[in-house]
C-alpha positions, 0 to 999 in steps of 0.5 A: 500500500502506498504512502498516499493511500495509507494517509487517505485511509487514516484521514477517512477513519478520523473523519468517521471517528470525529463524525461519530463523536459529533453525532453523540454530542448533538443527538446523544443523551446529555450528561449536564456536564460538558467535560463528561459529554466530551469524554464520552465522545472522545472514547467513541471516536477512539473506538472507531480508530481502534476498529480501523487499527484491528482491520488493518492489523496496525495500531499506528492508526492511533498515533495521530489521534494524540494531536488531533483530539485536543483542538477538537475538544477545545473547539467543543468547549468554546462552542458549548459554553457559549464563550463563558471564559475570558475572551483574551484567555480563550484566544491564547489557550486555543492558539497554543493548543492549535500551534502544538497540534499542527506541529505534532500532526505535521511531524507525524505526516512527514515522518510516517512511511505508511501502513506497512510501518507500525510503531515498534512498541505496539507489537512488543506490547501485544506479544508480551500480552499473549492471549490478552493481546486484544484487551492490551491493544484496546486499553494500553495502546488506544484508550489509556492514551486517550484518557491521559490526553483528556486528563491533560486537557481538563485545565483547558476545560476550566480555562475556556468555561469559567469567567470572572478572572481577567487574563494576567501574568500567569496566562502570559507565562503559560503562553511563553512556556507553551510556545517555547515547548512547541519550538523546542520540539520542532527544533529537536525533531528537525535535528533528529531527522537530519541526523537519521538521514546521514548517520553511520551504523552504530552512531548515536545522537548527541548533537544540538539539543540532544547534547543537553538532554537525551529526550528533548522532545519529551521535555518539550511535550511535558512542558506543553501540558504544564503550560495548559495547567498554568492556564487552568490555574490562571482561570481558577487558582483554587483548582490548582491541585487537579489542573496539574494532574495531567502534567503529573500523568504525562511525567509518569508516562514518560519516566515510567514507560516511554523513556525506559523502552526507548533507552532499552532499545537504543542500548540494544541496537547501539551499545555506544549509547551508554556513553550518552547516558553517562554524559547527557541528562535524561530529560531536563536540559543542562550542559553535558558532562565531558567525555571520560579522558577528554 
């Protein structure tokens, strides 16, 4: 299957998924809670994507959903709340979310070779699950990430749906952190793409931003979700403790699953990566240590 046909199938699936979500929001029984209505619609859309993943035997059908769902959720909350939030804050929040979503989705489109390729982690998870392969595919690969992203979007729900507090310095800080996170991820991805295009066998990446952090893209991703938390706190300071739950969940995912899996694979394929581990910080950027003997 060609790359263009693969993208067409994924796009068609997402159109159907978002159509199902929209149909639920328009004609389904309401819950009297905008966040819960959105959650149900989000799960229904995920189930559509899951069915497509199973039909094509490729769970990477889900990959773009991570960046497609947030702007859709934000748009729904703006429309359904009749503009209840502060106008300036609403513009800032939506702008940051859309900027992040466009960058990440475009990066996925540019880097995705097509449906003949599947993220290496998915077959590994299914293989380890044995006879529980289907529920692992459904929950671990599809539903749990959806719920995690939704949790990260809760401060957006707060920021877009609550009035009474004007935009201020905390909103400005959220914009700086959010836009900075997107720029950081953009630069890190571009550097890695250039490196991957001409690297020698066994060579490891320790240049540019990757000399300051082994996972600058993950640091940028966590920073983005932290920025959304700041927007939520700016709108409702008393809810600070649960506005940051999404950020905490993202940190837990990257530290507990994504980074260990990536580093284990890197060490297995490129033993020289141990030198990078010894010199370069895992996540938060800082100047690298000198090479031993240099």
